[in-house]
C-alpha positions in Angstrom: -10.8 -16.7 10.4 -8.0 -14.0 8.6 -4.7 -14.0 10.2 -1.7 -11.5 9.3 1.4 -12.9 8.8 5.1 -11.3 9.1 8.0 -13.6 8.6 11.8 -12.7 8.0 14.2 -15.1 5.9 17.5 -14.5 4.3 17.1 -16.7 1.5 15.5 -14.8 -1.5 14.2 -17.6 -3.4 12.2 -18.9 -0.3 10.4 -15.5 0.1 10.1 -15.4 -3.7 8.0 -18.6 -3.9 6.3 -17.9 -0.5 5.2 -14.5 -2.1 3.8 -16.2 -5.2 2.1 -19.4 -2.9 0.7 -16.5 -1.1 -0.9 -14.4 -4.2 -2.1 -18.0 -5.7 -3.9 -19.4 -2.4 -5.9 -16.0 -2.3 -4.0 -14.0 0.3 -4.4 -10.3 0.5 -2.2 -7.2 1.4 0.7 -9.7 0.4 4.4 -7.4 0.7 7.6 -8.3 0.5 10.1 -5.7 1.9 13.7 -5.7 1.7 16.1 -5.0 4.4 19.9 -3.7 4.1 22.4 -2.4 6.3 22.7 1.6 6.9 26.2 1.4 7.1 27.4 -1.0 4.5 24.0 -0.9 2.4 24.5 -4.6 2.1 21.5 -7.1 2.2 20.3 -8.3 5.3 16.8 -10.0 5.0 13.9 -9.9 3.7 10.1 -9.5 5.2 7.3 -11.1 3.9 3.8 -10.1 5.1 0.3 -10.9 4.0 -3.3 -11.8 5.5 -5.1 -15.0 4.8 -7.5 -17.7 6.3 -5.6 -19.5 9.1 -6.2 -22.7 7.2 -4.1 -21.3 4.2 -1.6 -23.6 2.4 0.8 -20.2 2.4 0.6 -20.5 6.1 0.9 -23.8 6.6 4.4 -23.8 4.1 5.9 -21.2 5.9 7.1 -24.4 8.8 8.7 -25.9 5.5 11.1 -22.8 5.0 13.6 -21.0 6.4 11.4 -18.2 8.1 11.7 -16.5 11.5 8.8 -14.3 13.2 12.0 -11.7 14.2 14.5 -10.5 12.6 17.0 -10.7 15.1 16.6 -14.7 15.1 18.1 -14.8 11.9 
């Protein structure tokens, strides 16, 4: 079964690694978006989104990294 992943982190290196793994493991619609504070224009977090089979290694590895389901939990 395909599932949608939507996670947040402040760790850019972890986000890039997860992005690469998602692509290499066959995920589709892989997106990595950054967000910055509206007033200060400083980096706040990145949002990683993709669709993959529920058994995908890319999904399993997210538990090993600094990812949250909600940006307010960062």
